[in-house]
N, C-alpha and C positions, 0 to 999 in steps of 0.2 A: 457537273455537281463535284466531280472528285476534283479540279481544278479549284472551285470556288472552295472547298475543302481545305484545300492544302493553303489556300492564298489568307484564309481567316480565322485558321488556328492552326497548322502544320509551323507554317515559315514564323510568324511570330513567337510561336515557342521556341522555337529553334534559335532564333538573332539574341531574342531577349536571354537567353541563356548563356547564350555566346559574348553577347555586350556585357553579361557580370563578369563571367572570364577575363574578359581584355580590359575591364577595368580593373578588376582585381590586379590582372598582371602586371597591369602600369604604376601601381601601389608597389610591389615587388622589385618591378625591375628600378623603380626611381631610388628605392631602399637600397638597394644592390650597389646603383649609381654612386649615391650620397658615402653609403664606405668605402668606396673605390678613391674618394676625392672631390666628384662633381658637386658643385655650389648647386643648390634650389633654386638661386638666383637665373643662373645661366640654365637651368633647364626648364623656368619655366618661361622666358623669354625667347629661348629657341623652339620649343612646343608650341608656340602662337604663331612663328615664323614658319612650321613646316604645314601646321594642319590651315593655314592660310595661302600658301602653295598650291599642296591638293584641292582646296575647293575651286584655289583659281581656275587652276588646270580644267575642272569640271562643270566652270559655268556655260563655257560652249552644249554642253550636253543638257542642259535644261534651260537656258533662255527663252527657247521655244514655248516651255510650259509656263512660261511667263507673260505671255502679253496681258493685256490687257488687265493690269495691275495699276492701281495708284500709283499716282508723282510721290516723289521721295520728297516728303517738306519737313521741313527746318523740326517742327516736330520731334516727327518718328527719326531724323536722324540726329537727334540730342537723345531719342529713348535706347538706341542702338547703341552710342556710346556710351550711355550708362551702363547699357548691360556690360559694357569690354570694362568699364572701372571695375563694377562689382564682380563680374570672373576674375579679375587680376589681385584683386583682394581676397576674393574667397581661396585662391589656389595660395597664397601669399602663405595665411594663416592655416592653410591645409598640407601644404606641404613641410613648412615647419612644423607644425604638430605629429608629421608621419616622421621625421627624423626624432624627434625624441621618443616614439611611441612603434607602434608595428603595424603593420597592414589588417590585422585582426581586428585591432582594436579599431581605427578607422571605420573597419566598414560596420564593424558593430553601433558606430554612434550614427554611422550613415543614414538608421529606420530612425533617427530622428526627427529628418527631414519634413518626412507627412506631419508631424504634430506640429512645429514648429509654422507649417503653412498655413494648417487649421487658424493655429491662433493668429497668424500675420491675416489671413482671409476675412476673418472676424472684424479686425481694425480695421480694413479696407473695404469690409461693408460687401465682400465680394463670398462669403459666405452665408449658409441661411443654417439660421437656431431655432432652433424652441426645443425650451427648458425641457417640456411635458413630454417631449418624446424620445422615444429609447433610441432612435438616431442619434439627435444629439446629445443626449446621456454618455450615448457609447463614444464617440468624438471626444466629447469632454474629458471624461476616465481615461481614456486610450490615449490620449496628450500628456497628461499627467502620471500614468506609470511609466509612459514610456522615458519622462525628464528624469522621473524615479531610477529608472533605468539606468541612465547616463551616470547619475553621478556613483552609484553606483561601480560604475565599469572605470569611471574615471577616479575615485578616492579610495578605492579598495581592492587592492592585488590581489591578496590572499594565496595559499598556497601554488606550488604549483604543479601543473599537470602532464604536461609535456615538457620535459627538461631542456633545457639550449644544449647542444654537445660543444660549442664553441665558449660558452659560461660556465666557471666552475664556483658553484656557490661555498665560498669556502671561506663568507666572510657571514656571524652574525646578526640579528636583524636590527643589532641597533649599532652596525657599523656604519663609518663614514662615507663607505660606497654604497652600501644599499639605503640610504637617507638620501643620499642626492640621485637613485634611482627613483627612489617612491618619489624624490621631486621632479623627477624632470618626467615623469607617468604623468601626473598630473597637468604640470606644464601643460604638456603636448597633447592632451585633454582636454584641454581644457581653451585651446587655442583650435583644435578638431570643430568641437563644440558650436565657437562662434566661425566657425569656415559653413557650419551645417544650418546656422543661423541666417547667415548673410543669402548662400542659395533659396532657398523661398523668396525671399525680397528677387529673386531673378529672375524665379521662376511667375511671379506676381508682374514683373512689369515684361516680360515674355509673353506672359498672354496676352496684355493688351497690344503688344507692337504683331505677333502672329494677327490678331483678329482684322487687325485696321490693313496691315500688311498680308495674306497670309501667302507668302513663298518662303516656304523654310532653306531652300540654299541661299537665298541672296540674304535672308537675315543672319542664317550661323556663318556664313564669308563673312559678310561685315560687321560681326561682333567679331570674329578672330581677327579681323583687320584692324577694328579699335581697340582690341587685345593686343597685338603689335603696337601701337603706336605710344598705350600706354606704358605699357609692361619691357620693353626695351629701354629708353632713358631713364624710367625710374630702380629699372637692376642693376644699369650700368651706373646707377649711383650708388645702392645698397652695393653695387661687386665692381670694387674700381680699378680692384687686382685684373689688368689686361689675360696675365697668362692663364687665369682662370678659365678664359674664353674660347679657348682653344679647347677642342675636343679632342679626343683620344678614339680611335677608330676599335673601339671595346664596350662592355655594358653600358659606357656613358654613349656613343653613339643611337647602338640599339634604344638605350631607354627614351631616346628623346623621337625618336621616327617612330617609336612604337606608339609613344604619350600623343603628338602633333598625329598623326593617320588616323589612328585608332578611339582618342580619348576625346582628346577637346574637337577634333571635326569629324567621324565616323560615328561615336556614340549620339551625339546629339541629334546628327539627322534621325539614325534609326530610333532614337528617344519618342520624335516629335511624328515620323511615321507610324508607329506602333501606337500612339494616340490617338490618330486616325484612324484608323486598322480598327482597334480594340478598346481604346478607350483608359485612364487613369489608374482605374482598379486595375485593371491586368497589368501596366507595367509596372505597379510600385507592388504588387505579391511576389515577385520575382527581388527584393532586394533584400533582405532575408537568405537567400543565397549565397550570397558575398562573402557573409560570415564564415559558412564553413568552408569555402574558396579559400578566402583568405589564410583560413588557420592551415587548412590542409598545406598550400603552394610556401606559405612564411614557413613551415617548420621544415617541407621538402625542402625551399631554395635559399633559404636563408639562415635555416640552424633556431628561428626567435622559438622562445619559448611559451609554452599554453597557460593564461594562470585561470584558480579559478573562479578568483572577481570577472574576469570577461567573460566566462560562461555564463555565469546567474546575471550579469547585467545584460550582457544579448539575449537572455531569455525575455525578460523581463521587458525589453525596448521592446522584443519580436509581440508578444501577448500586447503590450500598448500598440502598435504598428500594425494590429489587425482588426485590431477594435475597433480604430478607425475606421481602415479599411470596410467593416462591417457596419458600418455607423452609415456610409459612405452609400453602398450598396441599395441598405434602407432606405436611404433616402431618395435613391434613384427610383427604386421601384413604387414609392410616394408619388415622385414626379409621373410616371408612366400614367399613373390613375388618377391623379389628378394637379396637373398643372397651373391652379391656382393657390398651390401651398407652395411654390417655389418662388420668390422672386424674380423675375424679368431680368436682372442683372447675373442672376446664376444660370451657369452652363455647364453641365455635367461633361463635357467633355475634352475643356479647359486645361492645360496641362498643370494643375496645380497639385497632384501629388507624382509629379513625375521620379521614375526610380534614379 
């Protein structure tokens, strides 16, 4: 009984909190490394290389669990390659947006993922909708509120709550420098929104792949391998300066290793395991935690300022986020009592609300 409680409750809670710290940590390390001169194109390509090598070393430990799996056909290989393409594109938008903004803004906008996933799932007929039910109304209202909160975060900075020790407010609100900073904030926020729109598409394809080929380690490995095949030539084209590809043994190397091991590789595996143990609702509930983690880590390690608009927008997004989750929870209760009310194509354990 004690071991079951540990596996079902204590361990998932612990690893999910740890993963939120590591994901935010990657953003903070990336920001510090780019401020040190690291190209984000180089960062993306090397991160995929590191994660692929790490997962390749782990393959012998998991191959024995993969016996009896169906063969990899052309359709599966194409979809996994598509996952690699979408993953690289999402990171290009995301890390470029992070260059213009802060890890706190990125974490706040990350709560848009469930809303975008819900909207896309309706389009692909993977989500159950009944406009007369409270659960569907909550999901629709929550998605709308989340998007409105994102607009607040991107378009309104507001007064500074926590000042940055490295930035002195010597310029007036109408100064060219402040106008440029505001433009960068909007541009960066818009790029992050595009990233969090691509990620739900990635989730939907991933759901389809895992359902047909239920081996998370092999799928994640092949996805990262495809990411290498796509990112290396693309990033070499976008960053032709070969000297930029030389990594210094400082924060640059640390950020790449940390991203490749803990974010691109381990985070995907942990989230997939958590989905099997606790389901998507439990995993998604930890996402708003990243906002507080990012705000603290950015202030401590980067000296980033925290703005009133970010806090207000993050609260609004979180309200919409939990409204969507409440609607999903109510829907699962209805499904438990009356399975005829949910289409056969719907599966409460599919990772459509992955954090």
